[in-house]
Legacy VTK file of the C-alpha trace (Angstrom):
# vtk DataFile Version 3.0
C-alpha trace
ASCII
DATASET POLYDATA
POINTS 85 float
-72.698 -27.307 101.090
-74.103 -28.735 104.325
-74.591 -32.485 105.183
-77.258 -33.677 107.433
-74.563 -35.240 109.606
-73.163 -31.729 110.056
-76.487 -30.573 111.118
-76.835 -33.176 113.917
-73.577 -31.839 115.456
-74.851 -28.335 115.941
-76.875 -27.195 119.029
-80.129 -25.505 118.468
-80.848 -22.248 120.467
-83.956 -20.322 120.635
-82.969 -16.553 120.001
-86.111 -15.193 121.871
-85.339 -16.606 125.207
-81.669 -18.036 124.847
-82.767 -21.537 125.657
-80.923 -24.488 124.310
-83.282 -26.798 122.621
-80.692 -29.563 122.076
-79.288 -31.138 119.141
-81.092 -32.121 115.931
-82.282 -35.657 116.113
-84.158 -35.825 112.748
-85.128 -33.662 109.788
-88.250 -33.516 107.732
-87.975 -33.390 103.903
-90.895 -32.527 101.374
-90.423 -35.562 98.998
-91.972 -33.885 96.054
-89.817 -30.808 96.114
-86.729 -32.380 97.820
-86.656 -29.411 100.263
-85.909 -29.615 103.872
-89.115 -28.443 105.703
-88.177 -28.754 109.416
-85.699 -29.795 111.976
-86.558 -32.045 114.926
-85.175 -31.750 118.559
-85.876 -33.821 121.713
-88.841 -32.744 123.758
-88.173 -31.466 127.304
-87.817 -34.051 130.117
-90.949 -34.806 132.091
-89.459 -34.890 135.531
-85.707 -33.975 135.834
-85.200 -36.089 132.699
-85.597 -39.351 134.659
-88.947 -40.620 133.518
-88.695 -40.308 129.760
-89.483 -37.132 127.775
-92.150 -35.448 126.051
-92.697 -35.669 122.266
-90.018 -34.311 120.040
-90.283 -30.740 118.964
-90.574 -30.009 115.221
-89.152 -26.564 114.207
-90.318 -25.377 110.837
-87.542 -24.214 108.344
-89.047 -20.682 108.303
-88.266 -20.355 112.121
-84.507 -20.905 111.431
-82.635 -17.453 111.565
-79.007 -18.615 111.064
-76.988 -21.847 110.752
-73.529 -21.067 112.201
-70.367 -23.034 112.597
-71.406 -24.505 116.036
-75.235 -23.574 116.494
-78.519 -23.208 114.796
-80.403 -20.095 115.886
-84.107 -20.346 115.730
-86.916 -17.927 116.585
-89.762 -19.439 118.519
-91.660 -17.370 121.048
-92.642 -20.562 123.015
-92.893 -24.323 122.478
-96.586 -23.618 121.910
-95.695 -22.115 118.422
-93.847 -25.266 117.503
-95.258 -28.561 116.395
-94.740 -31.749 118.601
-93.943 -34.876 116.707
LINES 1 86
85 0 1 2 3 4 5 6 7 8 9 10 11 12 13 14 15 16 17 18 19 20 21 22 23 24 25 26 27 28 29 30 31 32 33 34 35 36 37 38 39 40 41 42 43 44 45 46 47 48 49 50 51 52 53 54 55 56 57 58 59 60 61 62 63 64 65 66 67 68 69 70 71 72 73 74 75 76 77 78 79 80 81 82 83 84
C-alpha cells in the first residue's frame, strides 16, 4: 500500500536521459474510476530558477516504469512528450 504523502517524498527521474525531474507536487485522479492517472512535477526554471518557473509537468501514469524506495523512474523521451499543466 502506498500513500500520496509517500509519493511526494520520492524523486522523479527520467530513465531516457537520467535527468532529475524533481519531487511530485500533485497527482491527478480520475474521479469516476478512482484511479491515479498522472503525477505532477514542477516545471524547469526559466532563468537559473530566479524568475519563476515554467508550467508544471504532468507525467501520465503509463509513463511510470518503477516506483522504488527512494525514486520514481519514468520514461519520457523529452518534455515535449509530456503535458504541461
